[in-house]
N, C-alpha and C positions, 0 to 999 in steps of 0.2 A: 835764398833769402831775398825778399822784395824790399822796395824802398819803405813801404809801410812797416815792415818788420824791423828795419834799421832804425826808423824813427821811434818805434816802441822800445827798442833796446836803449836808445839814448835817453828817452824819458825815464825808463826804469833805473838806469845807471847814474844819471845826473840829478834827477828830481826836477828838471825844468819842465815847463808845460809843453804839450804836444804841438801847439801852434809855433812856438819858438824853435823847437827841434825840427819841425818840418821846414821852416824857413831857412834854418842853418844847412840842412841837407840839400835843399834846392839851390841855395847860394853856392855851396861847394861844387855841386854838379855843374852849375852854370859857369863858374870860374874856370873849372877844368876844361869844359867844352870851348869856351871863348879863347883860352890860352892855346889849346891845340889848333883851333881854327886859324889863329894868328901865326901858326907855325912854331910856337914856343913849347918846349917840353915842361912837364910839371914833375918836380922831385919831392917826394915825401920820405924823409929820412926814417929808416926802420920799417917802412911799408913797401915802397917801390916807386917806380917812375912811369908816368904816362908819356909816351913818345909819339912823334909823328914819323911814320915811315912812308917812303916814296915807292910806289909800285910802278915799274917800267911799263911802257906800252907793250901790248901783246896781241897776237892774233888768236881768235877763238872761232868756234863753229856754232851757228844757230841750227841745231839738228832738226827742228820742226820745219824750217824753210830750206835746209840744206845749202846755206850760204856762209860765207866767211865774213866775220865782222872784226873790226879793229877796236880794241878796248884802249882808250887813251891813257897816258901816264896820269896817275892820281895819288893823292895822299890818303893814308888810312891811320886811324889811331891804334896804338898797341900799349900793352902794359907789361912791364918787366918787374917782377917782385924782387924785393931786397933780400939779401942773404939771411937776415933775421926772420923774415917772413917765410922763406923756404925752410929754415931750420924748425920753425914752429909747426909747420905743416907736417914735417917728417916725424915729429915727436908724437903726433896724435894718431 
């Protein structure tokens, strides 16, 4: 499902206009990204949580140049679904 399809579903289910629905989806995504960039987790009860995970530094190989490179420690976003989300997926 794409962002446009999500906006279409919101318009269909709520009756608000497309411009408002698009702005709401964009605002939600921006809020989640800004919170994660600041190192804060986002919890949506009944849906799941967006978390920041820290990846440790590791050594990797550049196979095209046959060299070793160091990948520094960095943060990545992750999503953990809520139990109700998981149960809903198992019923379908």
